[in-house]
Backbone of each chain as nested JSON, in Angstrom:
{
  "chains": [
    {"id": "A", "residues": [
      {"number": 1, "name": "MET", "atoms": {"N": [-8.023, -22.79, 163.812], "CA": [-7.477, -22.697, 162.625], "C": [-8.445, -21.698, 161.474]}},
      {"number": 2, "name": "ALA", "atoms": {"N": [-7.7, -20.835, 160.996], "CA": [-8.342, -19.706, 160.433], "C": [-9.179, -20.02, 159.38]}},
      {"number": 3, "name": "GLU", "atoms": {"N": [-9.763, -19.416, 158.597], "CA": [-10.927, -19.752, 157.649], "C": [-9.941, -19.815, 156.186]}},
      {"number": 4, "name": "THR", "atoms": {"N": [-10.65, -20.47, 155.257], "CA": [-10.018, -20.787, 154.095], "C": [-9.461, -19.657, 153.223]}},
      {"number": 5, "name": "ILE", "atoms": {"N": [-8.207, -20.12, 152.566], "CA": [-7.679, -18.773, 151.762], "C": [-7.758, -19.414, 150.56]}},
      {"number": 6, "name": "TYR", "atoms": {"N": [-8.304, -18.606, 149.485], "CA": [-8.604, -18.644, 147.916], "C": [-7.173, -18.553, 147.379]}},
      {"number": 7, "name": "LEU", "atoms": {"N": [-6.92, -19.434, 146.323], "CA": [-5.594, -19.234, 145.383], "C": [-6.485, -19.402, 144.158]}},
      {"number": 8, "name": "LYS", "atoms": {"N": [-6.175, -18.045, 143.07], "CA": [-6.754, -17.738, 142.083], "C": [-5.323, -17.567, 141.077]}},
      {"number": 9, "name": "ALA", "atoms": {"N": [-5.983, -18.477, 139.983], "CA": [-4.509, -18.073, 138.809], "C": [-5.864, -17.763, 137.604]}},
      {"number": 10, "name": "MET", "atoms": {"N": [-4.996, -16.638, 136.823], "CA": [-5.702, -16.142, 135.852], "C": [-5.143, -15.267, 134.894]}},
      {"number": 11, "name": "THR", "atoms": {"N": [-5.537, -15.146, 133.305], "CA": [-4.56, -14.41, 132.7], "C": [-5.217, -13.191, 132.513]}},
      {"number": 12, "name": "VAL", "atoms": {"N": [-4.44, -12.458, 132.27], "CA": [-4.897, -10.879, 132.122], "C": [-5.081, -10.68, 130.7]}},
      {"number": 13, "name": "ARG", "atoms": {"N": [-6.155, -10.014, 130.322], "CA": [-6.462, -9.582, 128.885], "C": [-6.012, -8.471, 128.281]}},
      {"number": 14, "name": "ASP", "atoms": {"N": [-6.635, -7.191, 129.142], "CA": [-6.244, -6.275, 128.812], "C": [-6.438, -5.127, 130.195]}},
      {"number": 15, "name": "HIS", "atoms": {"N": [-6.275, -3.969, 130.079], "CA": [-6.22, -2.725, 131.507], "C": [-7.352, -3.051, 132.437]}},
      {"number": 16, "name": "THR", "atoms": {"N": [-8.678, -3.072, 131.599], "CA": [-9.705, -3.143, 132.754], "C": [-9.688, -4.148, 133.782]}},
      {"number": 17, "name": "ASP", "atoms": {"N": [-8.993, -5.463, 133.284], "CA": [-8.785, -6.499, 134.406], "C": [-7.94, -6.135, 136.031]}},
      {"number": 18, "name": "ILE", "atoms": {"N": [-7.775, -5.04, 136.026], "CA": [-6.855, -4.533, 136.769], "C": [-8.076, -4.176, 138.046]}},
      {"number": 19, "name": "ASP", "atoms": {"N": [-9.206, -3.928, 137.961], "CA": [-9.958, -3.48, 139.007], "C": [-10.553, -4.853, 139.189]}},
      {"number": 20, "name": "MET", "atoms": {"N": [-10.663, -6.136, 138.705], "CA": [-10.855, -7.396, 139.265], "C": [-9.657, -7.672, 140.157]}},
      {"number": 21, "name": "ILE", "atoms": {"N": [-8.981, -7.541, 139.753], "CA": [-7.59, -8.278, 140.311], "C": [-7.114, -6.904, 141.788]}},
      {"number": 22, "name": "LYS", "atoms": {"N": [-7.914, -5.955, 141.751], "CA": [-7.717, -4.934, 142.886], "C": [-8.65, -5.956, 144.282]}},
      {"number": 23, "name": "LYS", "atoms": {"N": [-9.644, -6.324, 143.394], "CA": [-10.748, -6.339, 144.522], "C": [-10.278, -7.85, 145.198]}},
      {"number": 24, "name": "ASP", "atoms": {"N": [-9.542, -8.735, 144.321], "CA": [-9.281, -9.991, 144.93], "C": [-8.16, -9.937, 145.655]}},
      {"number": 25, "name": "ILE", "atoms": {"N": [-7.315, -8.772, 145.209], "CA": [-6.239, -8.48, 146.472], "C": [-6.637, -8.133, 147.992]}},
      {"number": 26, "name": "LYS", "atoms": {"N": [-7.63, -7.177, 147.902], "CA": [-8.217, -6.591, 148.959], "C": [-8.991, -7.796, 149.515]}},
      {"number": 27, "name": "MET", "atoms": {"N": [-9.47, -8.992, 148.909], "CA": [-10.142, -10.087, 149.484], "C": [-9.309, -10.921, 150.231]}},
      {"number": 28, "name": "GLY", "atoms": {"N": [-8.111, -10.723, 149.916], "CA": [-6.902, -11.729, 150.641], "C": [-6.82, -12.984, 149.789]}},
      {"number": 29, "name": "MET", "atoms": {"N": [-6.968, -12.696, 148.675], "CA": [-6.667, -14.095, 147.903], "C": [-5.278, -14.281, 147.113]}},
      {"number": 30, "name": "ILE", "atoms": {"N": [-4.7, -15.357, 147.142], "CA": [-3.613, -15.699, 146.572], "C": [-3.849, -15.509, 145.014]}},
      {"number": 31, "name": "LEU", "atoms": {"N": [-3.223, -14.861, 144.332], "CA": [-3.332, -14.448, 142.872], "C": [-1.986, -15.253, 141.978]}},
      {"number": 32, "name": "ILE", "atoms": {"N": [-2.325, -15.954, 140.99], "CA": [-0.871, -16.225, 140.038], "C": [-1.498, -15.468, 138.889]}},
      {"number": 33, "name": "VAL", "atoms": {"N": [-0.89, -14.093, 138.408], "CA": [-1.733, -13.745, 136.958], "C": [-0.552, -13.779, 136.274]}},
      {"number": 34, "name": "ARG", "atoms": {"N": [-1.295, -14.283, 135.163], "CA": [-0.417, -14.778, 134.009], "C": [-0.536, -13.667, 132.747]}},
      {"number": 35, "name": "VAL", "atoms": {"N": [0.599, -12.683, 132.636], "CA": [0.852, -11.757, 131.916], "C": [1.55, -12.134, 130.63]}},
      {"number": 36, "name": "GLY", "atoms": {"N": [1.58, -13.389, 130.326], "CA": [2.436, -13.361, 128.646], "C": [1.938, -12.878, 127.648]}},
      {"number": 37, "name": "PRO", "atoms": {"N": [0.693, -13.332, 127.723], "CA": [-0.011, -13.147, 126.116], "C": [-0.336, -11.72, 125.96]}},
      {"number": 38, "name": "MET", "atoms": {"N": [-0.658, -10.884, 127.175], "CA": [-0.828, -9.535, 126.981], "C": [0.488, -8.895, 126.583]}},
      {"number": 39, "name": "ALA", "atoms": {"N": [1.77, -9.499, 127.289], "CA": [2.771, -8.606, 126.769], "C": [3.36, -8.512, 125.503]}},
      {"number": 40, "name": "GLN", "atoms": {"N": [2.549, -9.551, 124.644], "CA": [2.964, -9.753, 122.942], "C": [1.958, -8.789, 122.445]}},
      {"number": 41, "name": "ARG", "atoms": {"N": [0.904, -8.493, 123.104], "CA": [0.016, -7.642, 122.416], "C": [0.031, -6.254, 122.725]}},
      {"number": 42, "name": "ASP", "atoms": {"N": [0.427, -5.955, 124.147], "CA": [0.174, -4.446, 124.608], "C": [0.977, -4.528, 125.823]}},
      {"number": 43, "name": "LEU", "atoms": {"N": [2.527, -3.955, 125.582], "CA": [3.465, -4.287, 126.328], "C": [2.937, -2.886, 127.418]}},
      {"number": 44, "name": "GLN", "atoms": {"N": [3.114, -1.426, 126.481], "CA": [3.034, -0.337, 127.276], "C": [1.689, -0.363, 128.143]}},
      {"number": 45, "name": "GLY", "atoms": {"N": [0.715, -1.034, 127.369], "CA": [-0.551, -1.326, 129.007], "C": [-0.282, -2.249, 129.696]}},
      {"number": 46, "name": "LEU", "atoms": {"N": [0.549, -3.113, 129.487], "CA": [1.094, -4.172, 130.75], "C": [1.624, -3.441, 131.899]}},
      {"number": 47, "name": "ARG", "atoms": {"N": [2.646, -2.867, 131.414], "CA": [3.411, -2.098, 132.5], "C": [2.665, -1.31, 133.199]}},
      {"number": 48, "name": "LYS", "atoms": {"N": [1.695, -0.731, 132.382], "CA": [0.628, 0.433, 133.495], "C": [0.209, -0.505, 134.623]}},
      {"number": 49, "name": "LEU", "atoms": {"N": [-0.695, -1.975, 133.687], "CA": [-1.255, -2.708, 134.806], "C": [-0.226, -3.117, 135.751]}},
      {"number": 50, "name": "VAL", "atoms": {"N": [0.972, -3.508, 135.704], "CA": [1.684, -4.497, 136.201], "C": [2.003, -3.085, 137.416]}},
      {"number": 51, "name": "ASP", "atoms": {"N": [2.317, -1.866, 137.361], "CA": [2.737, -0.902, 138.195], "C": [1.211, -0.499, 139.191]}},
      {"number": 52, "name": "GLU", "atoms": {"N": [0.217, -0.672, 138.403], "CA": [-0.836, -0.869, 139.689], "C": [-1.351, -1.942, 140.542]}},
      {"number": 53, "name": "LEU", "atoms": {"N": [-0.654, -2.862, 139.858], "CA": [-0.771, -4.04, 140.506], "C": [0.222, -3.77, 141.782]}},
      {"number": 54, "name": "TYR", "atoms": {"N": [1.506, -3.787, 141.381], "CA": [2.668, -3.472, 142.784], "C": [1.771, -2.601, 143.88]}},
      {"number": 55, "name": "ALA", "atoms": {"N": [1.266, -1.319, 143.246], "CA": [1.155, -0.491, 144.033], "C": [0.02, -0.874, 145.24]}},
      {"number": 56, "name": "ALA", "atoms": {"N": [-0.74, -1.624, 144.193], "CA": [-2.196, -2.545, 145.092], "C": [-1.853, -3.631, 146.303]}},
      {"number": 57, "name": "ALA", "atoms": {"N": [-0.744, -4.014, 145.756], "CA": [-0.048, -5.265, 146.739], "C": [0.522, -4.481, 147.888]}},
      {"number": 58, "name": "ARG", "atoms": {"N": [1.202, -3.45, 147.562], "CA": [1.872, -2.573, 148.585], "C": [0.517, -1.924, 149.558]}},
      {"number": 59, "name": "THR", "atoms": {"N": [-0.218, -1.344, 149.054], "CA": [-1.488, -0.824, 150.103], "C": [-1.988, -1.756, 150.944]}},
      {"number": 60, "name": "GLU", "atoms": {"N": [-2.044, -2.918, 150.468], "CA": [-2.92, -3.956, 151.279], "C": [-1.745, -5.162, 151.937]}},
      {"number": 61, "name": "GLY", "atoms": {"N": [-0.28, -4.73, 152.155], "CA": [0.455, -5.438, 152.726], "C": [0.523, -6.587, 152.313]}},
      {"number": 62, "name": "ALA", "atoms": {"N": [0.144, -7.124, 150.731], "CA": [0.765, -8.34, 150.109], "C": [2.421, -8.326, 149.751]}},
      {"number": 63, "name": "ASP", "atoms": {"N": [2.427, -9.605, 149.429], "CA": [3.788, -9.952, 148.977], "C": [3.947, -10.087, 147.6]}},
      {"number": 64, "name": "ILE", "atoms": {"N": [4.65, -9.823, 146.927], "CA": [4.609, -10.047, 145.312], "C": [6.034, -10.878, 144.974]}},
      {"number": 65, "name": "ALA", "atoms": {"N": [6.122, -11.226, 143.805], "CA": [6.927, -11.644, 143.23], "C": [6.776, -12.088, 141.561]}},
      {"number": 66, "name": "ARG", "atoms": {"N": [7.815, -12.334, 140.884], "CA": [7.967, -12.813, 139.621], "C": [7.658, -14.468, 139.555]}},
      {"number": 67, "name": "LEU", "atoms": {"N": [7.034, -14.893, 138.385], "CA": [7.222, -16.534, 138.677], "C": [7.786, -16.819, 137.214]}},
      {"number": 68, "name": "GLY", "atoms": {"N": [8.569, -16.926, 136.933], "CA": [8.82, -17.209, 135.566], "C": [8.782, -15.887, 134.562]}},
      {"number": 69, "name": "GLU", "atoms": {"N": [8.712, -16.268, 133.32], "CA": [8.332, -15.354, 132.4], "C": [7.393, -14.776, 132.207]}},
      {"number": 70, "name": "GLU", "atoms": {"N": [6.304, -15.778, 132.59], "CA": [5.045, -15.724, 132.016], "C": [3.954, -14.801, 133.28]}},
      {"number": 71, "name": "ARG", "atoms": {"N": [4.321, -15.056, 134.791], "CA": [3.494, -14.759, 135.835], "C": [3.99, -14.062, 136.747]}},
      {"number": 72, "name": "ILE", "atoms": {"N": [3.207, -13.497, 137.505], "CA": [3.272, -13.111, 138.663], "C": [2.271, -13.423, 139.566]}},
      {"number": 73, "name": "LEU", "atoms": {"N": [2.985, -13.253, 141.021], "CA": [2.538, -14.044, 141.888], "C": [2.027, -13.043, 143.459]}},
      {"number": 74, "name": "VAL", "atoms": {"N": [1.099, -12.624, 143.729], "CA": [0.757, -11.975, 144.85], "C": [0.11, -12.949, 145.712]}},
      {"number": 75, "name": "THR", "atoms": {"N": [0.308, -12.582, 147.099], "CA": [-0.236, -13.404, 148.173], "C": [-0.515, -12.537, 149.665]}},
      {"number": 76, "name": "PRO", "atoms": {"N": [-1.363, -12.35, 149.908], "CA": [-1.988, -11.354, 151.291], "C": [-0.759, -11.46, 152.561]}},
      {"number": 77, "name": "ALA", "atoms": {"N": [-0.735, -11.061, 153.096], "CA": [-0.086, -10.685, 154.461], "C": [0.45, -12.206, 155.314]}},
      {"number": 78, "name": "ILE", "atoms": {"N": [-0.665, -12.805, 155.308], "CA": [-0.098, -14.048, 156.053], "C": [0.405, -15.079, 155.137]}},
      {"number": 79, "name": "VAL", "atoms": {"N": [0.729, -14.702, 153.909], "CA": [1.25, -16.016, 153.462], "C": [2.752, -15.427, 152.658]}},
      {"number": 80, "name": "GLN", "atoms": {"N": [3.467, -15.705, 153.157], "CA": [5.047, -15.323, 152.668], "C": [5.341, -15.913, 151.612]}},
      {"number": 81, "name": "ILE", "atoms": {"N": [6.015, -15.37, 150.422], "CA": [6.526, -15.859, 149.544], "C": [8.201, -15.98, 149.803]}},
      {"number": 82, "name": "TRP", "atoms": {"N": [8.445, -17.576, 149.726], "CA": [9.827, -18.123, 150.209], "C": [10.673, -17.557, 149.034]}},
      {"number": 83, "name": "LYS", "atoms": {"N": [11.611, -16.9, 149.272], "CA": [12.553, -16.308, 148.195], "C": [14.214, -16.545, 148.181]}},
      {"number": 84, "name": "PRO", "atoms": {"N": [14.557, -17.602, 147.683], "CA": [16.036, -17.799, 147.968], "C": [16.601, -17.171, 146.838]}},
      {"number": 85, "name": "GLN", "atoms": {"N": [15.864, -16.534, 145.652], "CA": [16.75, -15.343, 145.134], "C": [15.512, -14.672, 144.789]}},
      {"number": 86, "name": "TYR", "atoms": {"N": [16.046, -13.337, 143.906], "CA": [14.953, -12.565, 143.715], "C": [13.565, -13.009, 142.961]}},
      {"number": 87, "name": "ASP", "atoms": {"N": [14.425, -13.484, 141.889], "CA": [13.355, -14.147, 140.843], "C": [12.83, -15.486, 140.948]}},
      {"number": 88, "name": "LEU", "atoms": {"N": [11.567, -15.79, 141.139], "CA": [11.769, -17.078, 141.423], "C": [11.826, -17.606, 139.872]}},
      {"number": 89, "name": "LYS", "atoms": {"N": [11.984, -18.79, 139.596], "CA": [12.547, -19.863, 138.375], "C": [11.363, -20.687, 138.328]}}
    ]},
    {"id": "B", "residues": [
      {"number": 1, "name": "MET", "atoms": {"N": [-5.843, -13.929, 164.012], "CA": [-4.936, -14.582, 162.583], "C": [-3.968, -15.787, 162.985]}},
      {"number": 2, "name": "ALA", "atoms": {"N": [-4.156, -16.422, 162.052], "CA": [-3.164, -17.763, 162.204], "C": [-1.838, -17.737, 162.033]}},
      {"number": 3, "name": "GLU", "atoms": {"N": [-0.953, -18.449, 162.177], "CA": [0.649, -17.971, 161.78], "C": [0.617, -18.445, 160.509]}},
      {"number": 4, "name": "THR", "atoms": {"N": [1.989, -17.59, 159.962], "CA": [2.379, -17.658, 158.831], "C": [2.155, -18.875, 157.779]}},
      {"number": 5, "name": "ILE", "atoms": {"N": [2.054, -18.913, 156.308], "CA": [1.945, -19.796, 155.765], "C": [2.61, -19.513, 154.337]}},
      {"number": 6, "name": "TYR", "atoms": {"N": [3.887, -20.396, 154.209], "CA": [5.186, -20.34, 153.053], "C": [4.776, -20.773, 151.631]}},
      {"number": 7, "name": "LEU", "atoms": {"N": [4.531, -19.925, 150.721], "CA": [4.903, -20.758, 149.41], "C": [6.095, -20.677, 148.887]}},
      {"number": 8, "name": "LYS", "atoms": {"N": [6.169, -21.69, 148.425], "CA": [7.353, -21.855, 147.389], "C": [7.764, -22.394, 146.696]}},
      {"number": 9, "name": "ALA", "atoms": {"N": [8.184, -21.808, 145.624], "CA": [8.344, -21.872, 144.204], "C": [9.798, -22.611, 143.858]}},
      {"number": 10, "name": "MET", "atoms": {"N": [9.863, -23.806, 143.209], "CA": [10.951, -24.937, 142.925], "C": [10.719, -25.622, 141.727]}},
      {"number": 11, "name": "THR", "atoms": {"N": [12.057, -25.723, 141.196], "CA": [12.314, -26.909, 139.98], "C": [12.602, -28.101, 140.377]}},
      {"number": 12, "name": "VAL", "atoms": {"N": [12.187, -29.192, 139.756], "CA": [12.967, -30.587, 140.48], "C": [13.491, -30.761, 139.227]}},
      {"number": 13, "name": "ARG", "atoms": {"N": [14.867, -31.257, 139.841], "CA": [15.696, -32.046, 139.036], "C": [15.803, -33.293, 138.656]}},
      {"number": 14, "name": "ASP", "atoms": {"N": [15.265, -34.197, 139.589], "CA": [15.512, -35.388, 139.54], "C": [14.546, -36.145, 140.612]}},
      {"number": 15, "name": "HIS", "atoms": {"N": [14.278, -37.532, 140.608], "CA": [13.588, -38.102, 141.451], "C": [13.774, -38.086, 143.138]}},
      {"number": 16, "name": "THR", "atoms": {"N": [14.988, -37.807, 143.256], "CA": [15.127, -37.512, 144.678], "C": [14.746, -36.326, 145.489]}},
      {"number": 17, "name": "ASP", "atoms": {"N": [14.502, -35.548, 144.467], "CA": [13.95, -34.291, 145.06], "C": [12.366, -34.586, 145.66]}},
      {"number": 18, "name": "ILE", "atoms": {"N": [11.885, -35.556, 145.387], "CA": [10.445, -35.889, 145.955], "C": [10.241, -36.007, 147.406]}},
      {"number": 19, "name": "ASP", "atoms": {"N": [11.418, -36.352, 148.21], "CA": [11.643, -36.42, 149.629], "C": [11.195, -34.922, 150.068]}},
      {"number": 20, "name": "MET", "atoms": {"N": [12.038, -33.91, 149.539], "CA": [11.782, -32.984, 150.191], "C": [10.334, -32.233, 149.709]}},
      {"number": 21, "name": "ILE", "atoms": {"N": [9.784, -32.509, 148.791], "CA": [8.548, -31.966, 148.214], "C": [7.564, -32.778, 149.258]}},
      {"number": 22, "name": "LYS", "atoms": {"N": [7.714, -33.679, 149.919], "CA": [6.763, -34.39, 150.627], "C": [6.886, -33.947, 151.865]}},
      {"number": 23, "name": "LYS", "atoms": {"N": [8.195, -33.672, 152.832], "CA": [8.409, -32.627, 153.672], "C": [7.954, -31.321, 153.997]}},
      {"number": 24, "name": "ASP", "atoms": {"N": [7.676, -30.816, 152.728], "CA": [7.27, -29.497, 152.546], "C": [5.634, -29.496, 152.403]}},
      {"number": 25, "name": "ILE", "atoms": {"N": [5.05, -30.365, 151.828], "CA": [3.663, -30.883, 151.846], "C": [3.085, -30.876, 153.171]}},
      {"number": 26, "name": "LYS", "atoms": {"N": [3.993, -31.764, 154.28], "CA": [3.713, -32.232, 155.336], "C": [3.275, -30.651, 156.257]}},
      {"number": 27, "name": "MET", "atoms": {"N": [4.864, -30.365, 155.927], "CA": [4.75, -28.777, 156.626], "C": [3.751, -27.719, 156.529]}},
      {"number": 28, "name": "GLY", "atoms": {"N": [2.739, -27.902, 155.511], "CA": [1.882, -26.917, 154.92], "C": [2.153, -26.013, 154.421]}},
      {"number": 29, "name": "MET", "atoms": {"N": [2.902, -26.15, 153.369], "CA": [3.425, -24.928, 152.558], "C": [2.671, -25.349, 151.328]}},
      {"number": 30, "name": "ILE", "atoms": {"N": [2.521, -24.169, 150.667], "CA": [2.136, -24.216, 149.025], "C": [3.506, -24.105, 148.412]}},
      {"number": 31, "name": "LEU", "atoms": {"N": [3.076, -24.957, 147.263], "CA": [4.25, -25.297, 146.605], "C": [4.054, -24.884, 145.226]}},
      {"number": 32, "name": "ILE", "atoms": {"N": [4.866, -24.583, 144.494], "CA": [4.614, -24.318, 142.73], "C": [5.549, -25.122, 142.436]}},
      {"number": 33, "name": "VAL", "atoms": {"N": [5.359, -26.252, 141.77], "CA": [6.353, -27.235, 141.423], "C": [6.881, -27.14, 139.862]}},
      {"number": 34, "name": "ARG", "atoms": {"N": [7.792, -26.996, 139.369], "CA": [8.309, -26.711, 137.791], "C": [8.76, -28.1, 137.611]}},
      {"number": 35, "name": "VAL", "atoms": {"N": [8.127, -28.737, 136.919], "CA": [8.512, -29.902, 136.413], "C": [8.634, -29.979, 134.665]}},
      {"number": 36, "name": "GLY", "atoms": {"N": [8.703, -28.839, 134.19], "CA": [9.218, -28.586, 132.379], "C": [10.397, -29.045, 132.211]}},
      {"number": 37, "name": "PRO", "atoms": {"N": [11.357, -28.701, 132.979], "CA": [12.932, -28.84, 132.552], "C": [13.324, -30.879, 132.585]}},
      {"number": 38, "name": "MET", "atoms": {"N": [12.301, -31.027, 133.94], "CA": [12.645, -32.676, 133.975], "C": [11.699, -33.683, 132.857]}},
      {"number": 39, "name": "ALA", "atoms": {"N": [10.749, -32.798, 131.918], "CA": [9.716, -33.744, 131.841], "C": [10.878, -34.037, 130.207]}},
      {"number": 40, "name": "GLN", "atoms": {"N": [11.585, -33.033, 129.847], "CA": [12.71, -33.081, 128.663], "C": [13.567, -34.429, 128.734]}},
      {"number": 41, "name": "ARG", "atoms": {"N": [14.037, -34.127, 129.86], "CA": [15.271, -35.132, 130.078], "C": [14.987, -36.491, 130.441]}},
      {"number": 42, "name": "ASP", "atoms": {"N": [13.814, -36.597, 131.227], "CA": [13.318, -38.131, 131.988], "C": [11.864, -38.191, 132.187]}},
      {"number": 43, "name": "LEU", "atoms": {"N": [10.969, -38.321, 131.289], "CA": [9.681, -38.287, 131.003], "C": [9.171, -39.607, 132.309]}},
      {"number": 44, "name": "GLN", "atoms": {"N": [9.863, -40.738, 131.757], "CA": [9.681, -41.817, 132.962], "C": [9.447, -41.308, 134.293]}},
      {"number": 45, "name": "GLY", "atoms": {"N": [10.908, -40.94, 134.767], "CA": [11.137, -40.563, 135.988], "C": [10.098, -39.323, 136.852]}},
      {"number": 46, "name": "LEU", "atoms": {"N": [9.847, -38.434, 135.593], "CA": [8.927, -37.509, 136.124], "C": [7.281, -38.066, 136.461]}},
      {"number": 47, "name": "ARG", "atoms": {"N": [7.274, -38.759, 135.673], "CA": [5.73, -39.28, 135.93], "C": [5.618, -40.119, 137.27]}},
      {"number": 48, "name": "LYS", "atoms": {"N": [6.563, -40.599, 137.659], "CA": [6.975, -41.51, 138.796], "C": [6.652, -40.435, 140.022]}},
      {"number": 49, "name": "LEU", "atoms": {"N": [7.59, -39.021, 139.774], "CA": [7.443, -38.485, 140.593], "C": [6.284, -37.77, 141.084]}},
      {"number": 50, "name": "VAL", "atoms": {"N": [5.751, -37.519, 139.535], "CA": [4.397, -36.956, 139.593], "C": [3.384, -37.635, 140.436]}},
      {"number": 51, "name": "ASP", "atoms": {"N": [3.418, -39.224, 140.442], "CA": [2.293, -39.921, 140.88], "C": [2.43, -39.874, 142.695]}},
      {"number": 52, "name": "GLU", "atoms": {"N": [3.643, -40.048, 142.665], "CA": [4.016, -39.783, 144.43], "C": [3.682, -38.385, 144.581]}},
      {"number": 53, "name": "LEU", "atoms": {"N": [3.703, -37.243, 143.807], "CA": [3.26, -36.005, 144.57], "C": [1.592, -35.976, 144.885]}},
      {"number": 54, "name": "TYR", "atoms": {"N": [1.165, -36.649, 143.854], "CA": [-0.91, -36.723, 144.03], "C": [-0.586, -37.379, 145.424]}},
      {"number": 55, "name": "ALA", "atoms": {"N": [0.183, -38.533, 145.359], "CA": [-0.435, -39.513, 146.631], "C": [-0.07, -39.014, 147.885]}},
      {"number": 56, "name": "ALA", "atoms": {"N": [1.002, -38.024, 147.935], "CA": [1.191, -37.143, 149.12], "C": [0.494, -36.19, 149.355]}},
      {"number": 57, "name": "ALA", "atoms": {"N": [-0.559, -35.55, 148.272], "CA": [-1.082, -34.316, 148.508], "C": [-2.313, -34.8, 148.876]}},
      {"number": 58, "name": "ARG", "atoms": {"N": [-2.896, -35.802, 147.994], "CA": [-4.181, -36.916, 148.744], "C": [-3.999, -37.174, 150.347]}},
      {"number": 59, "name": "THR", "atoms": {"N": [-2.834, -37.661, 150.98], "CA": [-2.603, -37.979, 152.267], "C": [-2.863, -37.084, 153.193]}},
      {"number": 60, "name": "GLU", "atoms": {"N": [-2.107, -35.844, 152.707], "CA": [-2.024, -34.503, 153.726], "C": [-3.61, -33.697, 153.845]}},
      {"number": 61, "name": "GLY", "atoms": {"N": [-4.449, -34.079, 152.581], "CA": [-5.632, -33.609, 152.326], "C": [-5.205, -32.121, 151.371]}},
      {"number": 62, "name": "ALA", "atoms": {"N": [-4.441, -32.456, 150.985], "CA": [-3.532, -30.872, 150.125], "C": [-4.685, -30.795, 148.717]}},
      {"number": 63, "name": "ASP", "atoms": {"N": [-4.399, -29.764, 148.526], "CA": [-5.126, -29.708, 147.034], "C": [-4.342, -29.461, 145.841]}},
      {"number": 64, "name": "ILE", "atoms": {"N": [-4.429, -29.63, 144.662], "CA": [-3.591, -30.029, 143.753], "C": [-4.179, -29.873, 142.283]}},
      {"number": 65, "name": "ALA", "atoms": {"N": [-3.344, -28.949, 141.677], "CA": [-3.682, -28.707, 140.102], "C": [-2.68, -28.303, 139.176]}},
      {"number": 66, "name": "ARG", "atoms": {"N": [-2.56, -28.481, 138.268], "CA": [-1.781, -27.913, 136.867], "C": [-1.764, -26.37, 136.518]}},
      {"number": 67, "name": "LEU", "atoms": {"N": [-0.536, -25.939, 136.491], "CA": [-0.42, -24.865, 136.316], "C": [0.189, -24.236, 134.808]}},
      {"number": 68, "name": "GLY", "atoms": {"N": [-0.667, -24.443, 133.932], "CA": [0.267, -24.343, 132.599], "C": [0.55, -25.559, 132.024]}},
      {"number": 69, "name": "GLU", "atoms": {"N": [1.366, -25.642, 131.365], "CA": [2.414, -26.788, 131.104], "C": [3.339, -27.181, 131.548]}},
      {"number": 70, "name": "GLU", "atoms": {"N": [3.913, -26.268, 132.587], "CA": [5.38, -26.162, 133.27], "C": [5.185, -26.634, 134.694]}},
      {"number": 71, "name": "ARG", "atoms": {"N": [4.093, -26.23, 135.244], "CA": [4.065, -26.534, 136.879], "C": [2.876, -27.077, 137.13]}},
      {"number": 72, "name": "ILE", "atoms": {"N": [3.295, -27.534, 138.289], "CA": [1.743, -28.34, 139.174], "C": [2.175, -27.205, 140.633]}},
      {"number": 73, "name": "LEU", "atoms": {"N": [0.736, -26.993, 141.095], "CA": [0.451, -26.338, 142.241], "C": [0.037, -27.456, 143.468]}},
      {"number": 74, "name": "VAL", "atoms": {"N": [0.288, -27.429, 144.31], "CA": [0.264, -28.142, 145.812], "C": [-0.128, -26.746, 146.843]}},
      {"number": 75, "name": "THR", "atoms": {"N": [-1.653, -27.378, 147.389], "CA": [-1.835, -26.379, 148.509], "C": [-2.236, -27.019, 149.806]}},
      {"number": 76, "name": "PRO", "atoms": {"N": [-1.992, -26.822, 151.035], "CA": [-2.401, -27.246, 152.045], "C": [-3.911, -27.042, 152.286]}},
      {"number": 77, "name": "ALA", "atoms": {"N": [-4.334, -27.812, 153.379], "CA": [-6.023, -27.854, 152.962], "C": [-6.993, -26.473, 153.733]}},
      {"number": 78, "name": "ILE", "atoms": {"N": [-5.989, -25.845, 154.411], "CA": [-6.129, -24.452, 154.577], "C": [-6.478, -23.403, 153.189]}},
      {"number": 79, "name": "VAL", "atoms": {"N": [-6.043, -23.714, 152.034], "CA": [-5.825, -22.992, 151.273], "C": [-6.443, -23.591, 150.026]}},
      {"number": 80, "name": "GLN", "atoms": {"N": [-7.542, -23.308, 149.296], "CA": [-8.292, -24.197, 148.259], "C": [-8.019, -22.962, 147.01]}},
      {"number": 81, "name": "ILE", "atoms": {"N": [-7.965, -24.155, 145.585], "CA": [-7.559, -23.591, 144.76], "C": [-8.859, -23.703, 143.937]}},
      {"number": 82, "name": "TRP", "atoms": {"N": [-8.931, -21.978, 143.393], "CA": [-10.355, -21.703, 142.702], "C": [-10.052, -21.919, 140.984]}},
      {"number": 83, "name": "LYS", "atoms": {"N": [-10.954, -23.136, 140.992], "CA": [-10.977, -23.633, 140.099], "C": [-12.18, -23.412, 138.811]}},
      {"number": 84, "name": "PRO", "atoms": {"N": [-12.211, -22.612, 137.623], "CA": [-13.321, -22.237, 136.871], "C": [-13.244, -23.068, 136.063]}},
      {"number": 85, "name": "GLN", "atoms": {"N": [-12.184, -23.742, 135.822], "CA": [-12.233, -25.406, 134.781], "C": [-11.089, -26.063, 135.267]}},
      {"number": 86, "name": "TYR", "atoms": {"N": [-10.911, -27.317, 134.978], "CA": [-10.357, -28.56, 135.561], "C": [-8.39, -27.746, 135.667]}},
      {"number": 87, "name": "ASP", "atoms": {"N": [-7.821, -27.784, 134.504], "CA": [-6.752, -27.364, 134.381], "C": [-6.718, -25.62, 134.038]}},
      {"number": 88, "name": "LEU", "atoms": {"N": [-5.748, -25.268, 134.891], "CA": [-5.591, -23.944, 135.11], "C": [-4.677, -23.362, 134.005]}},
      {"number": 89, "name": "LYS", "atoms": {"N": [-5.023, -22.33, 133.422], "CA": [-4.114, -21.868, 132.355], "C": [-2.929, -20.903, 132.722]}}
    ]}
  ]
}
């Protein structure tokens, strides 16, 4: 059996949260990132954060998908997201 | 490295979905179960389904937590849910 994998759910507040997220991705955590509240406050900043999130996921070989309107899912290489359709409902 | 772990997001429609969910838990999948739509249609049936879901998770040594208002998260023993507070936001 491999070592424990951690799953962390969090809400992003502003662009500075990207550093913690990148660290968590690098550590191989499963992340459920809630972006809804920031979308209402700072859509421009959120777009930048999401671009960096996708880039970081790609660099680490992580899988990534939207989860409904509010959340983004990031998983380390060992965890594969089951995608019956592109966006998860 | 251990074998791949699958993460599956799904929406429950009615009580018959519990069989598929139990099978997925037994297979060691990570599940994100969206219960919101059923809550509006059949709250009684949903309560029964959620009770069975918690019982099945306990039997398999899975971890379980709410994810916002709409979703329930179930993870196999190898995946631990990071819980800064009881309910994840």
